[in-house]
Every structure is written in structure tokens, then in C-alpha cells.
N, C-alpha and C positions, 0 to 999 in steps of 0.2 A: 503493500500499499505506500502511495506518495501522499506529497503534500498538497496536490492539485488533482483535478478531474476536469473532465468536459461536461459542462451542464447541457440542459435540454437544447438551449439555442448553439451548441456545439462550440462554446466559449470556453476558456481555461477558470476555472473558479478554484478557490481555497477550500480544502476540507474544513469540516466543524471543529475536529480536535484542536486545528491549529489556533482557532479563535478562543477556545478554552484557555489555552496555555497564554497566549498573546490576545487580550481583549482589546488592545489598541489599535489592532488591525481593523476592526470595525469602524474606525475614524476615516479610512479610505475609501475613495469611491470604488464602484467594481472595476473601472478601466486603470486606476492606480494600482489596484492589487493586482491584476493582470500584469502590469509592466513589472511590479516587483517579482512576481513569479517567473515570467519569461527570462528576466534578465539575470535572476539571482538562483534558480534552482539547479542542482545538480543535473537534473534530468530534463531540463528546459529542451524545445525543439532546437534551440540554438546554442547547445553546449558546447557543439564541437569549433564555435568561433573563439578568438581570443577576446580578453574582457571588454575592449573597446567596442570592437563588432559587435558582439553579442548585445551589448547595451543598445546600441545605435539600431540593430535591427527589431529589438524588444519595442523600442520608442516608435518607430516607425509602422510597426506592427499593430500597435495600441493606438497612438494618437495622430497617426498621420505623418506624412512628409517635413511638414513645416513647424511642428510642435517645437515648443522649448524644451530645454534639458529638464525631465522630470527630477531629478537629483538636486536641483538647486532648491527644492521644496524640502524643508527641515524634516516634516512629517514623513516624506518618502524616504529620505536617508535614514532615518531612525528605523522604518519598516524594513529596509534591506538588511540593516544591521540585525534586528530581532530576527529576519527571516533565516538569515546565515547561522543564527544560535540554534532554532529549531532544528535545522537539518544536518549540523556539525557531524563532521565524519572526518577522523584522522588521515585516513587513506584518500578520501576524495580532495582534501584540502592539499594534501601532498601532489595528486595527481593535477590540481589545477596549478602548483607551483611549477612542476614538469612543463604544464602547457605554455606557460609564461615564459620559462627558460628557452624551450624549442622555438619559440617564436622570435626571441632576442637572437637567437644562433642562427638561425634560416636568414634573419635580415643581414648579419654580420657577413655570413657566407657569400649572399647573393652580392653585395656590395664590396667585397674585399677582391683586391686584385693581386695581392701578394701571394704566390701559390703554397708557400710556407705556413702562413697563417689559414689560407683557404683549407687547406689539409687538417689543421688543428681543428678548425669549426666544423668540418665534416665528419672527423671522428667523434666530436664531442655530440653531436646530431645523432649518429649511429649508436653511441652508447646510451644517450638518454631515450632514444625509442625502444631500447632493449629493456629499460627500467621501466617506462611507460607500459609497454605490453604486458610485463609481468605483475603490476602495479594493477593494470585493468583486469586481469584474470582473477587476481585476489578479491578485488572489489565485488565482481560478479559473483564468486563465490560466497562472500559474506552477504551478500544481498539475498541468495537464496537459502541463506541459515537464519532461522528465525531465533530472536533473543529469547534463552531460556533462564528462568529463575531457578531459584534453590527449591526443592520439590518437583522439579520439572515443570513448573506452571510458565507458560510462555507470557513474555511481556507485551502488554497492550500496546497498541500505536500511541496513545496518548501517554503512557509510561516512556515510551521510547523517545517523544518528543521533549518530554521534561528531562530526561536523563541527557538527551543531545545538548539541551540549554545549559545545564548543570555543568557539562563537560566543556562546552565553549566559554562558560566563564571561568572556569579552573585554567584552561589553556591561556585567556586573556591574560588573567593575574600572574601566571607565570612569565609571560612575555613582559609584562610590566616589570617585574622583578628583576628580570633578566637585563632589560633595558636600563636600570637603575643601577645595577652592578658594572655594565659595560660604561657608564657615564662617570661612576666612580673612578674606575681605573683609567678615564682618560683626564680627570682633574688633577692640576700639577701638585708636586708636593709643597711643603712649606719652603723649602730652600727654592724651588723653581719658581715659586711666586716671588721670592724675594729677588732673584735675580732679574724676572721680568720687571719688576719695580725699577730696579737699577738702570735697567736698559731704557725702560720710558723716561 
């Protein structure tokens, strides 16, 4: 089961469980919610496209060619963040990272005229493709396996969404802590500060 389905009008709609976990989604119009889904969902029809193109296609599909950027609306930006929390999956996030790196390497390879550097980019692309294929197989296998709790009770879809949200919040906290550690490592020592003051 996914976060969205096709309604009677054959339009993308959000599942009721998502509204139970994130009541704020009800503040969005149907079209705003459709944009969030098509742009953000792991299984969006536009999932194979890089982030920028995926957003552009979702925007045109929902609002038309001349619509302004929906992400300029704070309400929609927040909804995208919350949607990502609901569907959060470590492997899927890693796959998206691979996709971004693949796009970057392909651009570098296409624009590089130095044969030595071109070979390095080509090797990186081939290695990354192997990793992506292996990870994709793992994602499919995990999707086919139901979450099972103690006592062999299967996790409900609502429980899964709440668990995803909790995991996303935990990963965010870990990233913040890591960022603070890196920042502390970059700060000058007392002696370095004194030297800078003397130079200034």
C-alpha cells in the first residue's frame, strides 16, 4: 500500500492514513496536495527524473505551463517536508543520493574533453550504476516483505507511517548533531584566534 491512489476521477489523491498522522495536510487544496505527491513520493510517475525536472513536471502536470513555483508557498514547503517524513526509508534516500551523483557525473563526463578525466568519470558512472542496481533490488525485496512485530503481528499501514516519521526525525537529529561536531572542529583554537587578532 502506498501513500496515494487514483480517485474516481482518475486523479492522484492522498490516503486517509496520511491525514491521520499529519492533520495539516487538510489545509492544502486538492491540487496542492497532488503537486506534493507527484514531486515527492518515492513511487511518483516522475520518480526516474532528477529533482529539478521532477518538480517541473509535477508543477506543469497539476498547475499548467505558466504557473508560479509552488514551493514559494511556505505551506507547500512544509507539506513536502512532512510528506518526506511519512515515507522516509534509509535505502530509498540513499538511492536518491545515488541518482543525484549519477546526474552530476554524467554532466561532468559529457562536458569533459580531457581523456584522463573522462575515463575517471566513466568508471565512476559504471561503479555507481552497479551500486544502484544492487540497492534497487534490495528496495524491491523489502517492499515485498511486510513489517512484522513481536508475536508475528503485522504492522498496520498507519503504524508504518508513524514509524517512518519517527525514523526521519531521528535521522534529522543525528544530522544536526553531526553538523555541530563538524562546526566545532572547524572553529579556531585560542592560539589561532590570537594569531588572527594580531594579523588583523
